[in-house]
C-alpha positions in Angstrom: -7.2 -7.2 17.7 -3.9 -6.5 19.3 -1.5 -4.0 17.8 1.5 -5.7 16.1 4.9 -4.1 16.6 7.4 -5.1 14.0 11.0 -4.6 15.1 13.0 -2.5 12.6 16.7 -3.2 13.0 17.5 -2.6 9.3 16.6 -6.0 7.9 16.3 -5.9 4.2 12.9 -7.5 3.8 11.1 -5.3 6.3 8.8 -3.8 3.7 7.6 -7.1 2.2 6.9 -8.6 5.7 5.1 -5.4 6.7 2.9 -5.6 3.5 1.9 -9.2 4.3 0.7 -8.1 7.8 -1.2 -5.2 6.3 -2.9 -7.5 3.8 -4.4 -9.5 6.6 -5.7 -6.3 8.3 -3.1 -6.1 11.1 -2.9 -2.9 13.2 0.8 -2.6 12.6 3.6 -0.3 13.6 7.3 -0.6 12.7 9.8 0.7 15.2 13.4 0.6 16.5 12.3 2.4 19.7 13.2 0.2 22.7 10.3 1.7 24.8 7.7 0.8 22.2 9.1 -2.7 21.9 8.9 -3.1 25.7 5.2 -1.9 25.7 4.1 -3.9 22.6 1.0 -6.1 22.5 2.7 -8.5 20.1 6.1 -8.5 18.5 7.4 -9.6 15.1 11.1 -9.9 14.3 11.6 -10.4 10.5 14.7 -10.4 8.4 16.9 -12.0 5.7 20.7 -12.1 5.5 23.6 -13.2 7.7 23.0 -14.1 11.3 26.1 -12.4 12.7 25.5 -9.1 10.9 21.8 -9.1 11.8 22.5 -9.7 15.5 25.2 -7.1 15.5 22.6 -4.6 14.3 20.1 -5.7 17.0 22.7 -5.2 19.6 24.0 -1.9 18.2 20.4 -0.5 18.4 20.1 -1.7 22.1 17.2 -3.9 21.3 18.2 -7.1 23.1 17.1 -6.1 26.5 13.7 -4.7 25.5 13.0 -7.8 23.5 13.8 -10.0 26.6 11.7 -7.8 28.8 8.7 -8.0 26.5 9.0 -11.8 26.3 9.4 -12.1 30.1 6.2 -10.3 30.7 4.4 -12.7 28.3 4.3 -10.7 25.1 4.0 -13.1 22.0 7.1 -12.8 19.7 7.1 -14.2 16.2 10.5 -14.5 14.4 10.5 -14.9 10.6 13.3 -16.4 8.6 16.6 -15.1 10.0 14.4 -13.6 12.8 13.5 -17.2 13.8 17.2 -18.1 13.9 17.9 -15.0 16.1 15.6 -16.6 18.8 18.2 -19.4 19.4 21.3 -19.5 21.6 23.9 -19.4 18.8 24.6 -19.9 15.1 27.5 -21.4 13.3 27.0 -19.3 10.2 30.5 -17.9 9.2 31.8 -18.5 12.7 30.1 -18.7 16.1 27.6 -16.0 16.9 25.4 -15.5 19.9 21.6 -15.1 19.4 18.9 -13.9 21.7 18.8 -17.1 23.7 15.0 -17.2 23.9 14.8 -20.8 22.6 17.6 -23.2 23.8 19.3 -24.6 20.7 21.6 -23.9 17.8 21.5 -22.8 14.1 23.5 -25.2 12.0 24.4 -25.6 8.3 22.6 -28.3 6.3 24.9 -31.3 6.7 27.3 -32.1 3.9 25.7 -35.5 3.9 22.8 -34.1 1.9 25.2 -33.3 -0.8 25.4 -36.9 -1.6 26.7 -38.1 -5.0 25.5 -40.9 -7.2 28.7 -42.9 -7.9 26.9 -46.1 -8.9 26.5 -45.0 -12.5 29.2 -44.4 -15.1 28.8 -40.6 -15.2 30.3 -37.6 -13.4 28.9 -37.2 -9.9 26.0 -34.8 -9.7 24.8 -33.3 -6.4 21.3 -34.6 -5.5 20.4 -31.7 -3.2 21.7 -28.2 -3.4 22.4 -25.7 -0.7 20.8 -23.2 -0.1 17.5 -24.9 0.2 15.5 -22.7 -2.1 11.9 -23.0 -3.4 8.6 -24.6 -2.5 8.5 -27.4 0.1 5.8 -29.0 2.2 5.0 -28.6 5.9 4.3 -31.7 8.0 2.4 -31.1 11.1 -0.5 -32.5 13.2 -2.7 -29.4 13.0 -2.8 -28.9 16.7 -0.9 -25.6 16.9 -2.8 -22.3 16.6 -0.4 -21.0 13.9 -1.4 -23.9 11.7 -5.2 -23.6 12.0 -6.6 -23.9 8.5 -3.3 -25.2 7.0 -3.5 -28.7 5.7 -0.6 -31.1 6.3 1.5 -31.1 3.2 0.8 -27.5 2.3 3.6 -25.8 0.4 5.6 -22.8 1.6 8.6 -20.9 0.2 12.1 -21.4 1.7 15.4 -19.7 1.0 18.1 -20.8 3.6 21.4 -22.6 4.1 21.1 -23.0 7.9 18.4 -24.5 10.0 17.4 -24.4 13.7 17.9 -27.4 16.0 16.0 -26.8 19.3 17.2 -28.6 22.4 13.8 -30.0 22.9 12.2 -31.6 19.8 8.8 -31.1 21.4 9.1 -27.4 20.5 8.9 -28.2 16.8 5.4 -27.8 15.6 6.0 -28.2 11.9 8.8 -30.0 9.9 10.0 -30.0 6.3 12.0 -32.6 4.5 15.2 -31.6 2.8 17.6 -34.6 2.9 16.2 -35.1 6.4 13.4 -33.5 8.4 14.3 -30.1 9.9 12.4 -27.5 12.0 10.1 -25.3 9.9 8.0 -23.8 12.7 9.1 -23.7 16.4 7.1 -22.7 19.5 8.3 -22.4 23.1 5.8 -20.7 25.5 5.1 -17.2 24.0 8.0 -17.3 21.5 7.4 -18.6 17.9 9.5 -18.9 14.8 8.9 -19.5 11.1 11.8 -20.5 8.9 10.1 -20.0 5.5 9.0 -16.7 4.0 5.2 -16.4 4.8 5.1 -13.2 2.8 6.2 -15.2 -0.3 4.0 -18.3 0.5 0.7 -16.9 -0.9 -2.5 -18.0 0.8 -0.8 -20.4 3.2 1.7 -17.8 4.4 -1.0 -15.2 4.8 -3.1 -17.7 6.8 -0.3 -18.3 9.2 0.3 -14.6 9.7 -3.5 -14.0 10.2 -3.5 -16.8 12.8 -0.8 -15.0 14.8 -2.4 -11.6 14.4 -5.9 -12.8 15.5 -4.9 -15.2 18.2 -6.0 -14.3 21.8 -2.7 -15.0 23.4 
C-alpha cells in the first residue's frame, strides 16, 4: 500500500479527514513540507471554508509548485470538498480567484434559478431549494470508475456547499448529484481526482471511496 501524504495548509477539517484515512488503514502522513509533497506516493488535499482564503494559504506556504511537480510526474492527487474546487482554474466565490489549474474549468455558485418560487398558489412565495446545498443526497454513476467500486448508484453522501465545479469537459465527471439540476460530485482527469461531498461524514459509502483511493494501484 502506498503512503498517503495529506497536505496541511491550515484547512479546518484536516483532523476529521485524517481520521477517516486512518480508519481504512492508510499509511498516512500530514505535512506542509514542499519536499515531502514532491516525493509523495499519493496526495490528498482536504479542506472546508472559502476558496480565496484557502488558495491564499496554499500560495503563502509555497505549495503550488510542489503540487504541480508531483502531479506532472504522475502522482495521484485527491481533492476533497474545497480541495476539489482548488483543482480547477478559478472560482467566483466572493470575487474571482485563481485555483491550481489542474482541471480546466470553473467553480460557480448554484444558479439563482434553483431558488424558484411557487407563485401559482395564494400564499407567500417559499423557496423550494436552499443554498447552501446541505445534507444527504444521492450519487448517480455507472460504476466504471475505480473510486466507485462497491458503491451502488443512488448511494447517499453528505454535502455542504454553495458552489460547485463545472469542468470544461463533461467526460471528466464520474458521478453527478441532483440539486435543482445535475452537478459534478466526483471528477477525474488523468491522475487528478476530486470529491465534492464530505467522505469523512458519509459513513460506509465515504469510507469505501477513501479505501478505493488508498488501495488502488495507480
